[in-house]
C-alpha positions as CSV (number, residue, x, y, z in Angstrom):
1,M,53.5,-11.3,272.1
2,A,56.6,-9.4,273.1
3,S,58.3,-12.5,274.3
4,H,58.1,-13.9,270.8
5,R,60.4,-11.1,269.7
6,L,63.2,-12.5,271.9
7,P,65.6,-15.0,270.4
8,A,64.8,-18.6,271.0
9,A,67.9,-19.1,273.2
10,V,66.7,-16.3,275.5
11,R,63.1,-17.6,275.7
12,A,64.0,-21.3,276.3
13,P,64.9,-21.1,280.0
14,I,61.5,-19.6,280.9
15,A,59.4,-21.5,278.2
16,G,56.6,-23.7,279.3
17,R,58.1,-26.6,277.2
18,T,61.3,-26.4,279.2
19,W,59.7,-26.8,282.6
20,R,57.3,-29.5,281.3
21,E,60.3,-31.5,280.1
22,F,62.2,-30.8,283.4
23,G,59.1,-32.1,285.3
24,Y,59.1,-35.2,283.0
25,V,62.8,-35.9,283.9
26,L,62.2,-35.3,287.6
27,T,59.2,-37.6,287.8
28,G,60.8,-40.2,285.6
29,L,63.4,-41.2,288.2
30,P,61.1,-42.4,291.0
31,L,58.7,-44.0,288.6
32,S,61.5,-45.9,286.8
33,V,62.8,-47.1,290.1
34,V,59.4,-48.6,291.0
35,S,58.9,-50.2,287.6
36,F,62.4,-51.6,287.5
37,C,62.1,-53.1,291.0
38,F,58.7,-54.7,290.2
39,A,59.9,-55.9,286.8
40,V,63.1,-57.5,288.0
41,A,61.5,-59.1,291.1
42,L,58.5,-60.6,289.4
43,V,60.4,-61.7,286.2
44,S,63.1,-63.3,288.3
45,A,60.5,-65.0,290.5
46,G,58.6,-66.2,287.4
47,A,61.8,-67.5,285.7
48,G,62.8,-69.3,288.9
49,L,59.4,-70.9,289.2
50,L,59.2,-72.1,285.7
51,V,60.1,-75.6,286.9
52,T,56.6,-75.6,288.4
53,F,53.3,-74.5,287.0
54,L,53.4,-71.3,289.1
55,G,56.2,-69.8,286.9
56,I,54.0,-69.2,283.9
57,P,51.2,-67.1,285.7
58,V,53.9,-65.1,287.6
59,L,55.8,-64.3,284.5
60,A,52.6,-63.4,282.6
61,G,51.6,-61.2,285.4
62,A,55.0,-59.5,285.4
63,L,54.7,-58.7,281.7
64,A,51.1,-57.5,282.2
65,L,52.3,-55.2,285.0
66,C,55.0,-53.8,282.7
67,R,52.3,-53.1,280.1
68,G,50.4,-51.2,282.9
69,F,53.5,-49.1,283.6
70,G,53.7,-48.5,279.8
71,V,50.2,-47.0,279.9
72,M,51.3,-44.6,282.6
73,E,54.5,-43.7,280.7
74,R,52.6,-43.0,277.5
75,A,50.2,-40.8,279.4
76,R,53.1,-39.0,281.0
77,A,54.8,-38.5,277.6
78,R,51.5,-37.3,276.1
79,G,50.8,-34.7,278.9
80,M,54.4,-33.4,279.4
81,L,56.1,-33.9,276.1
82,G,53.2,-33.7,273.7
83,L,54.2,-37.1,272.3
84,D,51.1,-39.1,271.4
85,V,52.1,-42.8,271.0
86,R,49.4,-45.2,270.1
87,A,48.9,-48.2,272.4
88,P,49.9,-51.6,271.1
89,E,47.4,-54.3,270.5
90,P,46.3,-55.9,273.7
91,A,47.2,-59.5,274.4
92,R,44.1,-61.6,273.6
93,G,43.8,-65.3,273.8
94,R,41.9,-67.4,271.2
95,T,39.5,-68.9,273.7
96,G,39.2,-66.1,276.2
97,G,40.3,-68.1,279.2
98,A,43.1,-67.5,281.7
99,L,45.5,-70.0,280.1
100,S,44.9,-68.6,276.7
101,W,45.5,-65.0,278.0
102,M,48.8,-66.0,279.6
103,G,49.9,-67.7,276.4
104,A,49.1,-64.6,274.4
105,T,50.9,-62.4,276.9
106,L,54.0,-64.4,276.8
107,K,54.0,-64.6,273.0
108,S,53.3,-60.9,272.6
109,G,56.4,-58.9,271.4
110,A,54.8,-55.7,272.8
111,S,54.9,-57.2,276.3
112,W,58.6,-58.0,276.1
113,R,59.3,-54.5,274.7
114,H,57.6,-53.1,277.8
115,L,59.8,-55.2,280.0
116,L,62.9,-54.0,278.1
117,Y,61.8,-50.4,278.6
118,A,61.4,-51.0,282.4
119,L,65.0,-52.4,282.5
120,L,66.6,-49.8,280.3
121,H,64.9,-46.7,281.5
122,L,66.3,-46.8,285.1
123,P,70.0,-46.2,284.2
124,W,69.0,-43.6,281.7
125,A,66.6,-41.9,284.2
126,V,69.5,-41.8,286.7
127,F,71.8,-40.2,284.2
128,S,69.2,-37.7,282.8
129,F,68.1,-36.7,286.3
130,S,71.6,-36.1,287.5
131,V,72.7,-34.1,284.5
132,T,69.6,-31.9,284.2
133,F,69.0,-31.3,287.9
134,A,72.6,-30.4,288.5
135,L,72.8,-28.2,285.5
136,T,69.5,-26.4,286.4
137,A,70.3,-26.1,290.1
138,W,73.8,-24.7,289.5
139,G,72.7,-22.5,286.7
140,W,69.9,-20.8,288.5
141,G,71.8,-20.8,291.8
142,L,74.8,-19.0,290.4
143,F,72.7,-16.7,288.2
144,T,70.7,-15.5,291.1
145,Y,73.7,-15.3,293.5
146,P,73.7,-11.5,293.7
147,L,70.1,-11.6,294.9
148,W,70.4,-14.3,297.6
149,H,73.8,-12.9,298.6
150,W,72.0,-9.7,299.4
151,V,68.9,-11.2,300.9
152,L,70.5,-14.1,302.9
153,P,74.1,-13.0,303.7
154,L,74.3,-15.5,306.5
155,Y,74.2,-18.4,304.0
156,A,76.5,-16.6,301.6
157,G,79.3,-16.4,304.1
158,Q,80.6,-13.5,306.1
159,D,81.0,-11.2,303.1
160,G,80.3,-13.4,300.1
161,L,80.0,-16.9,298.6
162,Q,82.4,-19.4,300.3
163,V,84.1,-21.2,297.4
164,Y,86.4,-23.4,299.3
165,G,88.1,-23.8,302.8
166,D,86.9,-24.0,306.3
167,D,85.9,-21.1,308.6
168,T,89.5,-20.3,309.4
169,H,90.9,-20.5,305.8
170,A,87.9,-19.6,303.6
171,F,87.7,-17.7,300.3
172,Y,84.6,-15.6,299.7
173,L,83.2,-13.9,296.6
174,D,83.2,-10.4,297.8
175,S,84.0,-7.9,295.1
176,P,81.5,-6.8,292.5
177,F,83.6,-8.3,289.7
178,E,83.6,-11.7,291.4
179,I,79.8,-11.5,292.0
180,A,79.2,-10.4,288.4
181,F,81.4,-13.2,287.0
182,T,79.6,-15.8,289.1
183,S,76.3,-14.6,287.8
184,A,77.5,-14.6,284.2
185,V,78.7,-18.2,284.6
186,G,75.2,-19.1,286.0
187,L,73.6,-17.3,283.1
188,A,75.6,-19.4,280.7
189,F,74.4,-22.6,282.5
190,V,70.8,-21.3,282.5
191,L,70.9,-20.7,278.7
192,L,72.6,-24.0,278.0
193,G,70.4,-26.1,280.3
194,P,67.2,-26.2,278.1
195,W,69.1,-27.4,275.1
196,V,70.8,-30.1,277.1
197,L,67.4,-31.0,278.5
198,R,65.9,-31.3,275.0
199,G,68.7,-33.6,273.9
200,V,68.1,-35.8,277.0
201,V,64.3,-35.8,276.4
202,A,64.8,-36.7,272.8
203,V,66.2,-40.1,273.9
204,D,63.1,-40.6,276.1
205,R,61.0,-39.8,273.1
206,L,62.8,-42.5,271.1
207,M,62.4,-45.0,273.9
208,V,58.7,-44.4,274.4
209,S,57.8,-44.5,270.8
210,G,60.1,-47.4,269.9
211,L,59.4,-49.7,272.9
212,L,56.0,-48.7,274.2
213,G,54.1,-48.3,270.9
214,P,52.9,-50.8,268.3
215,S,55.6,-52.5,266.3
216,R,56.2,-51.4,262.7
217,L,54.8,-54.6,261.4
218,A,51.6,-54.1,263.4
219,S,51.3,-50.5,262.2
220,R,51.8,-51.6,258.6
221,V,49.2,-54.3,258.9
222,T,46.7,-51.8,260.3
223,E,47.6,-49.4,257.5
224,L,47.1,-52.1,254.9
225,E,43.8,-53.1,256.4
226,S,42.6,-49.4,256.2
227,D,43.9,-49.1,252.6
228,R,42.1,-52.4,251.7
229,G,38.9,-50.9,253.0
230,V,39.4,-47.7,250.9
231,V,40.1,-49.8,247.8
232,V,37.0,-51.9,248.3
233,D,34.8,-48.8,248.9
234,T,36.3,-47.2,245.8
235,A,35.7,-50.2,243.7
236,A,32.1,-50.5,244.9
237,A,31.5,-46.8,244.2
238,D,33.0,-47.2,240.7
239,L,30.7,-50.2,240.0
240,R,27.7,-48.2,241.2
241,R,28.7,-45.3,239.0
242,I,29.1,-47.6,235.9
243,E,25.7,-49.2,236.6
244,R,24.0,-45.8,237.0
245,D,25.6,-44.5,233.8
246,L,24.6,-47.6,231.9
247,H,21.0,-47.4,233.3
248,D,20.6,-43.7,232.6
249,G,22.4,-43.5,229.3
250,P,22.9,-46.3,226.8
251,Q,20.3,-48.6,228.4
252,A,17.5,-46.1,228.3
253,R,18.5,-45.1,224.8
254,L,18.5,-48.7,223.6
255,V,15.1,-49.3,225.1
256,A,13.7,-46.3,223.3
257,L,15.4,-47.5,220.1
258,A,13.8,-50.9,220.4
259,M,10.3,-49.3,220.8
260,D,10.9,-47.0,217.7
261,L,12.0,-50.0,215.6
262,G,8.9,-51.9,216.7
263,L,6.7,-49.1,215.6
264,A,8.6,-48.7,212.3
265,K,8.0,-52.5,211.7
266,D,4.3,-52.1,212.3
267,R,4.0,-49.1,209.9
268,L,6.3,-50.6,207.2
269,A,3.4,-52.1,205.3
270,K,0.9,-49.3,205.8
271,D,3.1,-46.2,205.6
272,P,6.6,-46.9,204.2
273,E,7.6,-43.3,204.2
274,A,6.8,-42.8,207.9
275,A,8.5,-46.1,208.7
276,A,11.6,-45.0,206.8
277,A,11.7,-41.7,208.8
278,M,11.4,-43.6,212.0
279,V,14.3,-45.9,210.9
280,D,16.4,-42.8,210.2
281,E,15.7,-41.5,213.7
282,A,16.6,-44.9,215.1
283,H,19.9,-44.8,213.2
284,G,20.7,-41.5,214.9
285,E,19.8,-43.0,218.3
286,V,22.2,-45.9,217.6
287,K,25.0,-43.4,216.9
288,L,24.3,-41.6,220.1
289,A,24.2,-44.8,222.1
290,L,27.5,-45.9,220.6
291,R,29.1,-42.6,221.5
292,E,27.8,-42.9,225.1
293,L,29.2,-46.4,225.3
294,R,32.6,-45.3,224.0
295,D,32.6,-42.5,226.6
296,L,31.7,-44.9,229.3
297,A,34.4,-47.4,228.2
298,R,36.9,-44.5,228.1
299,G,36.0,-43.7,231.7
300,I,36.6,-47.3,232.8
301,H,39.9,-47.6,231.1
302,P,40.7,-45.8,227.9
303,A,42.2,-47.9,225.1
304,V,44.6,-45.1,224.2
305,L,46.2,-45.5,227.7
306,T,46.7,-49.2,227.2
307,N,48.1,-48.8,223.7
308,R,50.1,-45.6,223.8
309,G,50.7,-44.7,227.5
310,L,50.2,-41.6,229.7
311,D,51.4,-39.0,227.2
312,A,48.8,-39.8,224.6
313,A,46.0,-40.5,227.1
314,L,46.6,-37.2,229.1
315,S,46.8,-35.3,225.8
316,A,43.3,-36.7,224.9
317,V,42.0,-35.6,228.3
318,A,43.4,-32.2,227.9
319,A,41.9,-31.8,224.5
320,R,38.4,-32.3,226.0
321,C,39.0,-29.9,228.9
322,A,37.0,-26.6,228.9
323,V,40.2,-24.5,229.2
324,P,43.5,-24.8,227.2
325,V,45.8,-27.3,228.9
326,S,49.6,-27.8,228.3
327,V,50.7,-31.4,228.9
328,V,54.4,-32.3,229.4
329,V,55.2,-36.0,230.1
330,D,58.8,-36.8,230.7
331,L,59.1,-40.5,231.6
332,P,62.0,-42.8,230.8
333,A,59.6,-45.8,230.7
334,R,56.0,-46.7,231.5
335,P,55.1,-47.5,235.1
336,T,53.1,-50.5,236.0
337,P,49.5,-50.6,234.6
338,A,47.9,-50.1,238.0
339,I,49.9,-47.0,238.7
340,E,49.5,-45.8,235.2
341,G,45.7,-46.1,235.5
342,I,45.6,-44.3,238.9
343,A,47.8,-41.5,237.4
344,Y,45.4,-41.1,234.5
345,F,42.3,-40.9,236.6
346,T,44.1,-38.5,239.1
347,V,44.9,-36.0,236.3
348,S,41.4,-36.5,234.8
349,E,39.7,-35.7,238.1
350,L,42.0,-32.7,238.7
351,L,41.3,-31.3,235.2
352,R,37.6,-31.8,235.7
353,N,37.8,-29.7,238.8
354,V,39.6,-27.0,236.8
355,S,36.8,-27.0,234.3
356,E,34.0,-26.9,236.8
357,H,35.3,-24.9,239.7
358,A,38.6,-23.1,239.1
359,K,37.3,-20.4,236.6
360,A,40.8,-20.6,235.1
361,R,42.0,-19.3,231.8
362,R,44.7,-21.9,231.4
363,A,46.1,-25.1,233.0
364,W,49.3,-27.0,232.9
365,V,50.0,-30.7,233.5
366,D,53.5,-32.0,234.2
367,V,54.4,-35.7,234.7
368,W,57.9,-36.9,235.5
369,R,59.8,-39.5,237.5
370,T,62.0,-38.9,240.6
371,E,63.9,-42.0,241.8
372,D,61.2,-44.6,242.5
373,R,58.3,-42.1,242.5
374,L,55.9,-41.0,239.8
375,M,55.2,-37.2,240.1
376,L,52.1,-35.5,238.8
377,Q,51.4,-31.8,239.0
378,V,48.4,-29.9,237.7
379,R,48.4,-26.1,237.9
380,D,45.9,-23.5,236.9
381,D,45.5,-19.7,237.1
382,G,42.0,-19.8,238.6
383,V,40.4,-18.4,241.7
384,G,42.0,-20.9,244.2
385,G,40.4,-22.0,247.4
386,A,40.5,-25.7,246.6
387,G,41.1,-28.3,249.3
388,P,40.2,-31.8,250.4
389,A,37.3,-30.4,252.4
390,A,36.1,-28.0,249.8
391,G,33.8,-30.5,248.0
392,H,35.9,-30.6,244.9
393,G,36.4,-34.4,245.0
394,L,39.9,-34.0,246.4
395,A,39.1,-35.9,249.6
396,G,38.2,-39.1,247.7
397,L,41.3,-38.6,245.5
398,T,43.5,-38.4,248.6
399,E,42.1,-41.7,249.9
400,R,42.5,-43.4,246.5
401,L,46.2,-42.3,246.3
402,G,46.8,-43.3,250.0
403,A,45.6,-46.8,249.2
404,V,48.8,-47.3,247.1
405,D,51.1,-45.3,249.4
406,G,50.6,-42.1,247.3
407,V,50.4,-38.5,248.5
408,L,48.4,-35.6,247.4
409,A,49.5,-32.0,248.2
410,V,47.3,-29.0,247.5
411,D,48.5,-25.4,247.4
412,S,45.5,-23.3,246.6
413,P,45.4,-19.9,248.4
414,P,42.2,-17.8,247.9
415,G,42.6,-15.8,244.7
416,G,44.9,-18.5,243.2
417,P,46.8,-19.9,241.6
418,T,46.3,-23.6,242.4
419,T,49.0,-26.2,242.3
420,V,48.1,-29.8,243.1
421,T,51.0,-32.3,243.3
422,A,50.6,-36.0,243.5
423,Q,53.2,-38.7,244.3
424,L,52.8,-42.3,243.4
425,P,55.1,-45.3,243.7
426,W,56.6,-46.2,240.3
427,R,55.7,-49.8,240.9
428,T,53.1,-51.4,243.2
């Protein structure tokens, strides 16, 4: 723990990260030489043989080999740099045969990006190796000069470090001032080296993530497929909830109402007073059923939201909350209906959590627009401890927002207060 009290500039030369990055640069040069030679040789042979049928399999094999080198480079970056780059989609043919695979490999943009990496990485590996190795070797060599000058005087010259000249006309570092100055210059190189190394490795990070990973379009397609699954699951869950609420609430009440009216009809001729009492009870049941249907319709999509917007709809939600809620909505215009509905249900769910779990005395709701984002913030002075894994419904809310490129941030330390901030796109 004492090393953490040292400044970062002092810790950097002996940090594990520095030596892992240095190892990455050292091993990168021979590997890039091998991949460059194979890539150039096979691609050139394949391009030259394109006049015959042999050119296509050779070229496809060259691209497949480059993808194999890409697997090794991603593993090396993961182990030494801590950079986890997802592998691109493999090249798969439609029919599964050899010709289909070769066609898919030649059409794959990822395959050609792997080839581009093999071609570009060699000159960069030569440069990065030369700079970092020279800086590291000179730095540590000059910094430790007083030690090896004392331990190995034969290699330091007759009396000191031979700076220039031959054995007859030589200049040696002999005085304590010269030795100390040499060590100080070495120390400067040692302290500078890790930061130069990090700058060099930053370029490698960009090359690996940009050329050896999936394309942005492929990543976006995967993300949209995941979001589509979330939307479908959410819609199915909402339908099941509506069906359950209808079955347990208004439907059961209407069935009982039909039975009561049937009994009242049978008793109407024999006992008019009892029949009238049963009709009065049925009238009350009708009112309760209508109220449940209104609540259910409000849960699906409240009419006040459609007619008057978020300000009025959220004020109505706040009025039904178990704790006093202050609502401030500052919007220059109304967002799209889909985003408006998601914002309404987000605030409703958060206020429900406040009522059921927060043990708060007061809550606040703020809604505003920042550039092209709709911002929602719900705060309370409760006990805190809320989170996506705490069983408060925030995990599902996070997935629902993520389906439209929204973000949910929760700040809820134990003991409170709790602040939940949601970001939504202004338009879908």
